[in-house]
C-alpha positions, 0 to 999 in steps of 0.5 A: 398508734401502738400496740403499747398505746392500746394496752395502756389506755385504751379509751383515749385511743379508742378516741384518737382514732377514726371509725375506720383507723379503729376498725383496721386497730382491732383487727391487727389485736385480734390476729395478733390474739387468735395466735398468743403462742407466736409472741412468746415464741418471738420473746424465744427467739430473740433471747436465742439471738441475742445471747449468741450476738453477745457470745460472737462479739466475744469470740472476736477477742478468741479468733486463732492465730497459730502460735497464740493460745488460751489459758482456759484450755491450756490443760484439757486434751491436747487433740480437743484444743487443736480440734478448736481452733481448727474446726470451731463450732458454734456453741451449743444452747448448753454452752450459750446458757452456761456463757451467759450465766457465768457473764452475769455472775462475773458482773454481780460480784465485780459490782458487789465488791465495788459496792462493798467499800473494803475492795477495789476493782481496777480493772476488767477482761485485763488482756495479759500474755505469757512468750514463751518464745517468739512463737508460742505464748498464751494469751488470756483476759483476767477476769477482774483485777483487784486493789486490796488495801491492806494496813498492819502494824501501822503501815499500809500497803497496796496488793494487786490480786488477779481474780478469776471466777467459775460458776459450779453447780456445787462447791470444789473442795479444791481448785479444778486443775484447769482453773489452776493453769489459768490463774497461774499463766495471769500469775506468771505473765505479770509476775503477781505473787499470788491470785484468787480463785472464786467459785460460785455454787449456782444452785446454793448461791454460797462462794468458796476462794482459793488462794493460789501462790505464784509456783515458777515451776508451772513456767515449765508445765505450761511450756511444754504442753503449750509447745507440744500442741504448737509443734503439731499444729505448725506441722500441719498434724495434730497432738495425741488422743490425750484423754484417751491415751490418759483414759479420761473418757469422761472428758471425751464424752463432753467433748464437742469433738467426739466423733470427729476424733473418735477415740473409742478407735483402738489402734491395733484393732482395725474399724468394723472389726468383729470383737467378742468381750470377756470379764477378766475376773469371773471369766478369764482369771480365778483370782480367789489365789490373790485374795487368799494371799492377801488374806494371809498377809493381812493376817488373818486365818487363811479360811476368812472371807473378805466379808468376814472383815469387820474392822474398818481399817483393816478392810480398807487395807484389804482393798487397797491390797487388792487393788496393788500391782503386786498381787496381781502375779497371783492370778491363774486362768480361770478354768477353760479360760484360755480355751474359749478365748482360742475359740474366738480367734478361730471364729475370726473375732477379736477378745477384749477383756473387761473389768469394772473390779479392777483400776487402770492401775493395774494395766501394765501388770494385768496385761503382763500376767495374761502373756505369761499366762498365755492368754491372748486378750488383745485390749484391757479396758480397766475401771478408769480414775473417778469412774464409779458406775455400777458393774452392768452400767460400766459394762454396758456403756463400754460395749456402747463406745466399742459398738460404734466402730466395731461389731461386739458379736459376744460377751462373756460374763457371769451374769446373764442379765448383764450380758443381754444388756452388754449386747443390746446395747453394743448392737443398738449403738452399731445400728445407729452408727451404720444409719448415720 
């Protein structure tokens, strides 16, 4: 007799049982009901186990072989790619959820397309190879291969279209580069004239499709990236820490190999060094002459201030000019700035400059200007593309990053509150790292 029978027809179950059996059965049910949470826990464990098994089953087709690389990863940081092949890690709970969600959405979309009667789904998970040599290739699987029948000017045509499905929190305005690289691989491998990237907004339920036309130039782009990765792995080495070189630190923070890679260790500064942070635009450099030069080039009164500009186009032009390397030559040393920096050097501390107002397109120009002014700043941290953190958050985040490898002993900033937050963040991170 099962609990299922007991729940569905208790009277019949009790009639079929002898007295001793009924007593035993009641005890069994009571023991289960005495800890009802265990049933919920069993279901949770079963779901987690099943999702992992499904992921593991899919992963059989993704076992690493030297020379065969994934189109879905070719645009990502080369060092992260190498780690994923050499040191594969089980997925996190979040990654499992994303995998399961994506799989479910894929199946739903394929079913909907079939039921539309307008498009034929000719195949799913279609294996393709884009070979660059006898040694290296990209190997992937097209989500769905669609057959579209076109009736134009009385003539009927059939067109095979690879479809790549991506789920997202919100719909993008344009295809993401990694997805563009992935679909381009399939188009080049099978010589399809075009394909479609279909985005599904998970929260909104909306979809947006982008047509991607085959571009032969992409073959050279993909080949270069594959061979840079391949040559490094073949020689037993590792490719460059690409995300940190391009200052795409958002990618670093989301990377599973962050701790192994340690992208915040600066090559020119040994680990465990004592460092001092200097705000470039309030402590090291005087930017007033630069701002006056921009105001003058805009044809405004020399006494005008940025806050006096009310015309939107003129205001936009002002900020574009402030972001131009051309005007960095107008930066001058702030009062006592060189003395403060040299004092830190004498104390055995490495000066690092940081600025939330300068974008990293000014990196080389600012570095050259500091050298010309004789101010020995060893490393510059400027706002990377796509970073919209407030000044305080930007500096605090970077202090925490630096605190992984260095002892941030002092911060020179015009904002005392920001300075305090930065020091606390750096010290907390350092303590956390030491405890590990």
